[in-house]
C-alpha positions as CSV (number, residue, x, y, z in Angstrom):
1,M,71.8,4.4,-7.0
2,N,75.5,5.0,-8.1
3,N,73.8,7.9,-9.9
4,S,72.1,9.7,-6.3
5,L,75.8,8.8,-5.1
6,S,77.8,10.6,-7.8
7,F,75.5,13.2,-7.7
8,S,75.6,13.9,-3.7
9,Y,79.3,14.3,-4.3
10,D,79.3,16.3,-6.6
11,I,77.2,18.7,-4.2
12,V,79.8,18.6,-1.5
13,E,83.1,18.2,-3.5
14,N,83.6,21.8,-2.5
15,F,83.5,21.3,1.0
16,C,87.2,20.6,1.7
17,T,90.3,22.7,0.0
18,P,94.1,22.3,0.5
19,D,93.9,25.9,2.8
20,S,91.0,24.2,4.8
21,L,91.9,20.7,5.3
22,D,93.0,20.8,8.9
23,A,89.8,22.4,10.2
24,S,87.9,20.0,7.5
25,V,89.4,16.6,8.8
26,N,89.2,18.5,12.5
27,Y,85.0,18.7,11.7
28,I,84.7,15.6,10.1
29,N,86.6,13.8,13.0
30,L,84.0,15.4,15.4
31,L,81.0,14.3,12.9
32,L,82.3,10.9,13.1
33,T,82.9,10.5,16.9
34,S,78.8,12.0,17.1
35,Y,77.8,9.3,15.1
36,G,79.6,6.7,16.3
37,Y,82.0,5.8,13.5
38,P,85.9,4.7,14.2
39,V,88.1,8.1,14.2
40,P,90.1,9.8,13.8
41,V,90.8,9.9,10.8
42,V,94.4,10.9,10.1
43,V,95.4,12.6,6.9
44,N,99.0,13.1,6.6
45,S,100.1,10.0,8.2
46,S,102.2,7.3,6.9
47,E,101.1,4.3,9.3
48,P,98.9,1.4,8.2
49,E,96.4,1.5,11.0
50,D,95.5,5.2,10.6
51,H,94.8,4.1,7.0
52,C,92.9,1.1,7.8
53,K,90.9,3.3,10.3
54,T,89.8,5.6,7.3
55,I,89.4,2.6,5.0
56,N,86.7,1.1,7.8
57,C,85.2,4.5,8.2
58,I,84.6,5.4,4.4
59,Y,83.4,1.8,4.1
60,A,80.8,2.1,7.3
61,L,79.5,5.4,5.6
62,I,78.7,3.5,2.4
63,N,77.2,1.0,3.8
64,D,74.7,3.4,5.7
65,R,74.1,4.9,2.7
66,K,73.2,2.2,1.2
67,K,70.7,1.1,3.9
68,D,69.5,4.4,3.9
69,M,69.1,4.2,0.0
70,Q,66.8,0.8,0.6
71,E,65.1,2.4,3.3
72,R,63.8,5.1,1.1
73,Q,62.5,3.3,-1.5
74,R,61.0,1.3,0.9
75,L,59.4,4.0,2.5
76,L,58.3,5.7,-1.5
77,E,57.0,2.3,-2.0
78,K,54.7,2.5,1.3
79,I,53.7,6.1,0.5
80,D,52.6,4.9,-3.4
81,Q,50.2,2.3,-1.0
82,L,48.9,4.7,1.0
83,H,48.1,7.3,-2.0
84,K,45.9,4.0,-3.5
85,D,44.1,3.0,-0.2
86,Q,43.7,6.7,0.5
87,E,42.0,7.1,-3.4
88,E,39.8,3.7,-2.0
89,L,38.9,5.7,1.0
90,R,37.9,8.5,-0.9
91,T,35.4,6.8,-3.5
92,S,34.0,4.8,0.0
93,L,33.5,7.7,1.6
94,V,31.9,9.2,-1.4
95,N,29.6,6.3,-2.0
96,H,28.5,6.5,1.9
97,K,27.7,10.0,1.5
98,R,25.5,9.4,-1.6
99,E,23.9,6.6,0.3
100,Y,23.7,8.8,3.5
101,T,21.5,11.5,1.3
102,L,19.6,8.5,-0.2
103,Q,18.7,7.8,3.7
104,D,17.9,11.5,4.2
105,K,15.5,11.6,1.6
106,K,13.7,8.4,2.2
107,I,13.4,9.6,6.3
108,I,12.2,13.6,4.8
109,E,9.6,11.1,2.4
110,L,8.3,9.0,5.8
111,S,7.9,11.9,8.0
112,S,6.0,13.9,5.3
113,K,3.4,10.9,4.4
114,L,3.5,10.6,8.2
115,E,2.5,14.1,8.9
116,S,-0.3,13.5,5.8
117,S,-2.0,10.8,7.9
118,E,-1.6,12.6,11.0
119,K,-3.6,15.7,9.1
120,E,-5.7,12.8,7.1
121,C,-6.6,11.4,10.7
122,K,-7.8,14.9,11.7
123,R,-10.0,15.7,9.0
124,Q,-11.9,12.5,9.6
125,Q,-12.3,13.4,13.5
126,T,-13.8,16.4,12.5
127,H,-15.8,15.3,9.9
128,N,-17.3,12.6,12.3
129,T,-18.1,15.2,14.9
130,R,-20.0,17.5,12.5
131,L,-21.9,14.0,11.8
132,K,-22.9,13.3,14.4
133,E,-23.8,17.1,15.3
134,E,-26.3,16.6,12.4
135,V,-27.4,13.4,13.2
136,T,-28.1,15.1,16.4
137,K,-30.3,17.6,15.0
138,A,-31.6,15.4,12.8
139,K,-33.0,13.2,16.2
140,N,-34.5,16.3,17.3
141,N,-36.2,16.7,14.3
142,M,-37.7,13.5,14.3
143,Q,-38.8,13.9,17.8
144,Y,-40.4,17.3,16.6
145,M,-42.4,15.5,13.9
146,K,-42.9,12.9,16.0
147,T,-45.0,15.0,18.5
148,Q,-46.3,16.9,15.7
149,Y,-47.6,13.5,14.0
150,M,-49.0,12.4,17.7
151,H,-51.0,15.9,17.5
152,E,-52.5,15.7,14.1
153,T,-53.2,11.9,14.8
154,K,-55.2,13.0,17.8
155,R,-56.9,16.0,15.8
156,H,-58.0,13.4,12.9
157,E,-59.2,11.2,15.5
158,Q,-61.6,13.9,16.6
159,D,-62.7,14.7,13.7
160,M,-63.6,11.4,12.5
161,S,-65.3,10.9,16.0
162,K,-67.5,14.3,15.0
163,V,-67.9,13.0,11.6
164,Q,-69.4,9.2,12.6
165,E,-72.1,11.2,14.9
166,R,-72.7,13.7,12.4
167,L,-73.2,10.6,10.3
168,L,-75.4,8.8,13.3
169,K,-77.5,12.1,13.3
170,L,-78.3,12.3,9.8
171,M,-79.5,8.8,9.4
172,N,-82.0,9.1,12.5
173,S,-83.1,12.1,11.1
174,H,-84.3,10.2,8.0
175,L,-85.4,7.3,9.2
176,K,-87.6,9.5,11.9
177,T,-91.8,10.1,11.1
178,N,-94.4,12.6,12.1
179,I,-95.3,10.9,15.2
180,A,-94.1,11.6,18.6
181,S,-91.2,9.7,19.7
182,L,-88.0,9.7,21.7
183,D,-84.4,9.9,20.4
184,M,-82.0,7.9,21.7
185,N,-78.3,8.8,21.1
186,S,-77.2,5.0,20.1
187,H,-78.0,3.8,16.3
188,F,-79.1,0.5,17.5
189,A,-82.2,2.0,19.9
190,T,-83.4,4.0,16.5
191,T,-83.6,0.7,14.3
192,T,-85.0,-1.5,17.0
193,D,-87.9,0.5,18.4
194,Y,-90.5,1.0,15.2
195,A,-92.7,-1.8,15.5
196,A,-95.3,0.0,13.7
197,D,-93.9,0.8,10.6
198,N,-94.4,-0.9,7.4
199,D,-92.8,-3.7,5.4
200,E,-90.2,-0.8,3.3
201,V,-89.8,0.6,6.1
202,I,-88.7,-2.1,7.8
203,Q,-86.0,-3.4,4.8
204,V,-84.7,-0.1,4.3
205,R,-83.9,0.1,8.6
206,S,-82.3,-3.5,8.5
207,M,-80.4,-2.7,5.5
208,Y,-78.3,0.9,7.1
209,T,-78.4,-1.8,10.3
210,D,-76.6,-4.4,8.9
211,L,-74.6,-1.6,6.7
212,L,-73.4,0.1,10.1
213,L,-72.7,-3.2,11.8
214,K,-70.3,-4.8,8.6
215,S,-68.8,-1.0,8.7
216,T,-68.0,-1.0,12.0
217,D,-66.5,-4.4,12.3
218,R,-64.7,-3.7,9.4
219,E,-62.9,-0.1,10.9
220,R,-62.6,-2.5,13.9
221,E,-60.5,-5.1,12.2
222,A,-58.8,-2.5,10.0
223,K,-57.7,-0.4,13.6
224,K,-56.7,-3.2,14.9
225,E,-54.6,-4.8,12.1
226,S,-53.2,-1.1,11.5
227,E,-51.9,-1.0,15.3
228,D,-50.6,-4.3,15.1
229,L,-48.8,-3.7,11.8
230,R,-47.4,-0.2,13.7
231,I,-46.2,-2.5,16.1
232,A,-44.6,-5.1,14.3
233,L,-43.1,-1.9,12.0
234,V,-41.7,-0.5,15.4
235,Q,-39.8,-3.7,16.7
236,L,-38.5,-4.4,13.1
237,Y,-37.1,-0.9,12.9
238,T,-35.7,-0.7,16.8
239,G,-34.3,-4.1,16.3
240,V,-32.4,-3.8,13.1
241,R,-31.4,-0.5,14.4
242,R,-30.1,-1.9,17.4
243,L,-28.9,-4.5,16.2
244,M,-26.5,-2.7,13.5
245,E,-25.5,-0.2,16.0
246,D,-24.2,-3.3,18.0
247,R,-22.0,-4.3,15.0
248,I,-20.7,-1.3,14.0
249,K,-19.8,-0.9,17.5
250,Q,-18.1,-4.5,17.5
251,F,-17.2,-4.6,13.9
252,D,-16.5,-1.7,12.6
253,Q,-13.0,-3.2,11.5
254,H,-14.7,-5.4,8.5
255,S,-15.5,-4.4,4.7
256,R,-18.6,-3.4,3.3
257,K,-20.7,-6.4,1.8
258,K,-23.1,-5.7,-1.3
259,S,-26.2,-8.0,-0.5
260,Y,-28.8,-5.7,-1.6
261,K,-30.1,-8.3,-4.0
262,E,-30.3,-11.1,-1.4
263,T,-32.1,-9.1,1.6
264,A,-34.1,-7.4,-1.3
265,R,-37.1,-10.1,-1.1
266,F,-37.1,-9.9,3.2
267,N,-38.6,-6.5,2.2
268,L,-42.0,-6.1,4.2
269,P,-44.8,-6.9,2.1
270,M,-48.0,-4.6,2.3
271,D,-50.6,-7.9,1.3
272,C,-50.4,-9.8,4.6
273,G,-52.1,-9.3,7.6
274,A,-50.9,-8.1,11.0
275,K,-49.8,-11.6,12.1
276,E,-48.1,-12.6,8.9
277,A,-46.2,-9.3,8.9
278,L,-45.0,-10.4,12.4
279,K,-43.5,-13.1,11.2
280,E,-42.1,-11.4,8.2
281,V,-40.5,-9.1,10.7
282,E,-39.2,-12.3,12.6
283,N,-37.8,-14.1,9.8
284,L,-36.1,-10.6,8.2
285,L,-34.5,-9.9,11.7
286,A,-33.0,-13.7,12.3
287,R,-31.7,-13.7,8.2
288,L,-30.2,-10.0,9.0
289,K,-28.0,-11.7,12.1
290,E,-27.4,-15.1,10.1
291,E,-26.0,-12.8,7.1
292,W,-23.9,-10.7,9.0
293,D,-23.1,-13.5,11.1
294,Y,-21.6,-15.0,7.8
295,Q,-19.9,-11.7,6.8
296,I,-18.0,-11.1,10.2
297,S,-17.2,-15.2,10.4
298,N,-15.6,-14.7,6.9
299,I,-13.7,-11.9,6.5
300,S,-10.0,-12.2,6.7
301,N,-6.5,-10.1,7.3
302,E,-8.4,-8.3,10.2
303,E,-6.4,-5.2,11.9
304,S,-7.4,-4.1,14.8
305,E,-5.7,-1.4,16.9
306,E,-3.5,-3.4,19.1
307,Q,-1.6,-4.4,15.8
308,L,-1.6,-1.1,14.8
309,Q,0.1,0.6,17.9
310,E,2.1,-2.5,17.2
311,K,3.0,-1.6,13.9
312,D,3.7,2.3,15.2
313,K,6.0,1.2,17.8
314,L,7.5,-0.8,15.0
315,I,8.1,2.1,13.2
316,Q,9.8,4.1,16.2
317,S,11.9,1.1,17.2
318,L,13.2,1.2,13.0
319,E,13.9,5.2,13.2
320,S,15.8,4.6,16.3
321,T,17.6,2.5,14.9
322,M,18.2,4.4,11.6
323,E,19.1,7.0,14.1
324,D,22.0,4.7,15.7
325,L,22.8,3.6,12.4
326,L,23.7,7.6,11.7
327,Q,25.6,7.9,14.5
328,N,27.8,5.5,13.5
329,I,28.3,7.3,10.2
330,E,29.3,10.1,11.7
331,T,31.8,8.8,14.0
332,M,32.9,6.8,11.1
333,K,33.1,9.8,9.5
334,I,35.4,11.4,12.5
335,E,37.8,8.0,12.5
336,Y,38.0,8.8,8.6
337,D,39.2,12.4,8.4
338,G,41.5,11.3,11.2
339,K,43.0,9.0,8.8
340,I,42.8,11.6,6.1
341,Q,45.2,13.7,8.1
342,V,47.9,10.6,9.0
343,Y,48.1,9.8,5.5
344,E,48.0,13.7,4.8
345,K,50.8,13.8,6.8
346,Y,53.0,11.1,5.5
347,E,52.4,12.4,2.2
348,K,54.1,16.1,3.1
349,G,56.9,14.4,4.6
350,G,56.2,14.3,8.3
351,F,57.3,11.3,9.4
352,F,60.7,11.6,8.5
353,D,60.3,14.9,11.5
354,T,62.0,13.7,14.4
355,I,63.9,16.9,16.0
356,I,60.2,18.8,16.1
357,P,57.7,16.6,15.5
358,E,54.1,18.2,14.7
359,P,51.2,17.2,16.6
360,Q,49.2,14.2,15.6
361,P,45.3,13.2,16.0
362,V,46.6,9.0,15.6
363,E,49.8,7.8,17.6
364,L,51.6,5.4,15.6
365,S,55.0,3.8,16.3
366,D,58.2,4.1,13.6
367,S,58.0,0.8,13.2
368,E,56.7,-1.1,10.1
369,S,55.1,-3.8,11.8
370,S,52.8,-1.4,13.8
371,V,52.3,1.0,10.5
372,T,51.2,-2.4,8.9
373,D,48.9,-3.6,11.3
374,F,47.4,-0.6,12.6
375,Q,46.3,-0.1,8.5
376,L,45.3,-3.5,8.4
377,G,43.3,-3.7,11.4
378,N,41.8,-0.3,10.6
379,V,40.7,-1.6,7.0
380,S,39.1,-4.5,8.3
381,K,37.2,-2.6,10.8
382,Y,36.0,-0.3,8.4
383,K,34.6,-3.1,6.2
384,S,33.2,-4.9,8.7
385,L,31.2,-1.7,9.9
386,R,29.9,-1.0,6.4
387,K,28.9,-4.3,5.6
388,K,26.9,-4.3,9.0
389,A,25.2,-0.8,8.2
390,M,24.6,-2.1,4.5
391,R,22.3,-5.6,6.5
392,E,20.6,-2.9,8.8
393,R,19.7,-0.6,6.1
394,R,18.5,-3.8,3.8
395,K,16.4,-4.5,6.8
396,I,15.3,-1.3,7.4
397,T,14.6,-0.5,3.4
398,E,12.2,-4.1,3.4
399,A,10.3,-3.3,6.9
400,A,9.5,0.3,5.4
401,E,8.1,-0.9,2.3
402,E,6.3,-3.9,4.3
403,L,4.8,-1.0,6.7
404,G,3.9,1.4,3.6
405,K,2.0,-2.0,2.0
406,Q,0.1,-2.4,5.5
407,R,-0.9,0.5,6.0
408,A,-2.1,1.2,2.5
409,Q,-4.4,-2.1,3.3
410,L,-5.3,-0.5,6.8
411,N,-6.0,2.7,5.1
412,A,-8.3,1.3,2.2
413,E,-10.0,-1.0,5.0
414,L,-10.2,2.6,6.9
415,W,-12.1,4.5,3.7
416,A,-14.6,1.3,3.1
417,I,-15.8,1.2,6.9
418,K,-16.1,5.1,7.0
419,E,-18.1,5.1,3.7
420,M,-20.3,2.5,5.1
421,K,-21.1,4.3,8.1
422,Y,-21.8,7.3,6.2
423,E,-24.4,5.6,4.1
424,L,-26.0,4.1,7.1
425,Q,-26.3,7.5,8.6
426,K,-27.2,9.1,5.4
427,R,-29.5,6.7,4.8
428,E,-31.0,6.9,8.8
429,I,-31.3,10.8,7.9
430,L,-33.3,10.4,4.8
431,E,-35.5,7.7,6.8
432,E,-36.1,9.7,9.3
433,H,-37.4,12.4,7.4
434,S,-39.8,11.0,5.0
435,P,-43.2,11.7,5.1
436,S,-46.1,10.9,7.7
437,P,-48.0,7.4,7.8
438,S,-51.0,9.6,7.2
439,S,-49.7,10.2,3.4
440,I,-48.8,6.3,3.2
441,I,-51.1,4.3,4.2
442,H,-54.5,4.2,2.5
443,I,-57.1,1.9,3.2
444,E,-60.2,1.6,0.9
445,Q,-63.4,0.1,1.6
446,P,-64.4,-3.2,0.3
447,S,-67.4,-3.4,-2.1
448,H,-70.0,-5.7,-2.1
449,T,-68.2,-8.1,-5.0
450,E,-64.6,-8.6,-4.3
451,P,-62.1,-6.8,-1.4
452,Q,-59.3,-4.5,-2.9
453,R,-56.4,-3.4,-1.1
454,T,-53.4,-1.1,-1.9
455,Y,-49.9,-1.9,-1.9
456,K,-48.0,0.2,-0.5
457,R,-44.9,-0.3,1.8
458,F,-44.1,1.3,5.2
459,R,-41.2,3.0,6.1
460,P,-40.3,2.8,9.4
461,S,-38.7,5.7,10.5
462,S,-42.2,7.1,9.8
463,L,-43.5,5.4,12.6
464,G,-42.3,7.7,15.0
465,A,-39.9,4.2,16.4
466,P,-37.7,4.6,19.4
467,S,-34.0,5.2,18.5
468,G,-33.0,2.1,19.7
469,R,-30.2,3.3,22.5
């Protein structure tokens, strides 16, 4: 401090000269009067009072100089502390900018994932529409094939009746004699009105009569059994189709279960009669209902459409919360910029501008207590806001990760359901385009030793069964 005082004295030692002594004394007295010091200062006086006034004035000036130096030292220390706080705030600002950039990247990634999910949903809807069109075309083709099958069946029945009539005519013509007789349309009349024949003719006649009766009975039984089998298979197809459609409409959120090995033994065997086939059909339907009820009761972690909507609402609320946090960050940045301007003003010496003060974005008092309170209050508020933002960001991150996992699980389940629907539709289309029963059902004429039966499996779609809707 003494060095600074001597330095100041060296600067102003040329202020007064012997020639300008009186003028300098008058000017000094004016300045001392304006600043409130004891005056006047009389240089050429011999009175002790004037000398005491001069000494008192010099003492007051020295005390004020000391106070100014102490105040200056205190302000310099405060400025250094403000510089340190400024560096810390700059570091925290850089960190916040980095976090803000990371949050922007995450938001962009989530937006891209949402857009890809929407595109995938639209693609699946288009695919479903095409599948519906293909199913409609397949149904029309099936109806056309059914009509053609009915016409072919009628034509075959007419051909069979013609063949039977021709066979009866040939057999009757073989048994005719040269005597005059009356030809009857019934083959039973032709085998009973020849009493004058010999024993050989009677034996041949009885053999053909028995053969015709047995053939007719077997034909009737085969026709009745075929009709019963057709009705049973139609009931099987209709029941299974309706059951599958009901289950698909009600439980299309469930995953697919591979149970072909368990249900393969319930396929309809062709080595049984119509009543046994009908019983197998009923057992198959009961087993199918039981199996599907078991699958539905044991599937866990189901997600309905309402839950998906709730999660979408949760995502929207989280996005709105993120927007609020971004707005809070913007306001904090604005406040921080204001603080930086105030600190820069302190650094440039604007704090000492009392004659023409510069415009300040934040009003501050000149007292030390108000500056300290303002600084501590802003720092504590900034730290609390930062902690709150960190907590909210952590919650949003955890919620986004949980939603990502749930969305992936839902996408996997949706993919499994769509695959199951696609397999069912493809199987129905393949069954609807299978060959007609005329190329599958084949009944052999039984021999005299042991009846034999060919083992063929019927396809329900080839019998012209209704769709069940």
